[in-house]
C-alpha positions as CSV (number, residue, x, y, z in Angstrom):
1,M,-2.4,-44.4,-81.4
2,R,-0.4,-43.0,-78.6
3,T,-0.1,-39.7,-80.4
4,I,-3.9,-39.3,-80.8
5,G,-4.3,-40.2,-77.1
6,M,-1.7,-37.6,-76.0
7,A,-3.2,-35.0,-78.2
8,A,-6.7,-35.6,-76.8
9,I,-5.4,-35.4,-73.2
10,A,-3.5,-32.2,-74.0
11,A,-6.6,-30.6,-75.6
12,V,-8.8,-31.6,-72.6
13,T,-6.2,-30.2,-70.1
14,A,-6.0,-26.9,-72.1
15,I,-9.8,-26.5,-72.1
16,L,-10.0,-27.2,-68.3
17,A,-7.1,-24.9,-67.5
18,C,-8.4,-21.9,-69.6
19,G,-12.1,-22.1,-68.8
20,S,-13.5,-20.9,-65.5
21,A,-16.3,-22.5,-63.5
22,R,-17.7,-19.1,-62.2
23,A,-18.5,-20.9,-58.9
24,D,-17.9,-17.7,-57.0
25,Y,-20.4,-15.5,-58.8
26,V,-23.7,-14.5,-57.0
27,P,-26.0,-12.0,-58.6
28,P,-27.0,-8.9,-56.6
29,F,-30.6,-10.1,-56.3
30,K,-31.5,-13.7,-56.2
31,G,-34.7,-15.5,-55.0
32,N,-37.3,-18.1,-55.3
33,D,-40.8,-18.8,-53.9
34,T,-39.5,-19.2,-50.3
35,G,-37.4,-16.0,-50.2
36,G,-34.2,-14.5,-51.4
37,I,-31.1,-12.3,-50.8
38,I,-30.3,-8.8,-51.9
39,S,-26.7,-7.5,-52.1
40,S,-25.8,-4.5,-49.9
41,S,-24.4,-2.8,-53.1
42,L,-28.1,-2.2,-54.2
43,I,-29.0,-0.3,-51.0
44,G,-28.0,3.1,-52.3
45,Q,-29.1,2.5,-55.9
46,T,-32.6,1.2,-55.6
47,D,-35.4,0.5,-53.1
48,I,-34.7,-3.0,-51.8
49,R,-38.0,-3.2,-50.0
50,A,-39.9,-2.7,-53.3
51,L,-37.7,-5.4,-54.9
52,A,-38.6,-7.9,-52.2
53,I,-42.3,-7.0,-52.2
54,N,-42.6,-7.3,-55.9
55,H,-40.7,-10.6,-55.9
56,C,-42.9,-12.2,-53.3
57,A,-46.1,-10.8,-54.9
58,Q,-45.3,-12.9,-57.9
59,Y,-46.1,-15.9,-55.8
60,G,-49.0,-14.4,-53.9
61,K,-47.1,-14.0,-50.7
62,V,-45.9,-11.1,-48.4
63,V,-42.4,-10.3,-47.3
64,K,-40.8,-11.0,-43.9
65,W,-37.3,-9.5,-43.5
66,L,-34.9,-11.9,-41.8
67,S,-31.8,-9.7,-41.7
68,I,-30.6,-6.4,-43.1
69,Q,-26.9,-6.0,-43.5
70,K,-25.8,-2.6,-44.6
71,T,-22.0,-3.2,-44.6
72,Y,-20.1,-3.7,-47.8
73,G,-20.1,-7.3,-49.2
74,N,-23.0,-8.6,-47.1
75,Y,-26.5,-9.6,-48.1
76,S,-29.9,-8.8,-46.7
77,S,-32.3,-11.8,-46.6
78,F,-36.0,-12.1,-46.7
79,A,-38.7,-14.8,-46.6
80,C,-41.9,-15.0,-48.6
81,R,-44.7,-16.0,-46.4
82,W,-48.4,-16.9,-47.0
83,T,-50.9,-14.4,-45.5
84,R,-53.2,-15.6,-42.7
85,H,-56.8,-16.1,-43.5
86,G,-58.7,-13.0,-42.6
87,S,-55.6,-10.9,-42.4
88,Y,-55.6,-7.4,-43.8
89,Q,-52.2,-7.9,-45.4
90,R,-52.3,-8.7,-49.0
91,P,-49.7,-9.1,-51.6
92,L,-49.0,-5.9,-53.6
93,R,-47.4,-5.5,-56.9
94,V,-45.0,-2.5,-57.0
95,R,-45.1,-0.4,-60.2
96,Y,-42.6,2.3,-61.1
């Protein structure tokens, strides 16, 4: 009985030691219906304004930029806001 218990503990310890939790990984573009973040590594590769506009338009909202960080390793953040009634702003869907 002790041998089976020790083998089970050794197997669980090996699985926990070899597997990674990936807790430090954040994708270059992440968002939901209230806003999102865009990695600074995407600034030279794609149009980040079009990414944010298209993302917020999925929810029928417009983009409000909160911060734009152009240094390596930082993120630019934006919020998705409802348009005011009677406003000329309207959500646009970006097509390439």
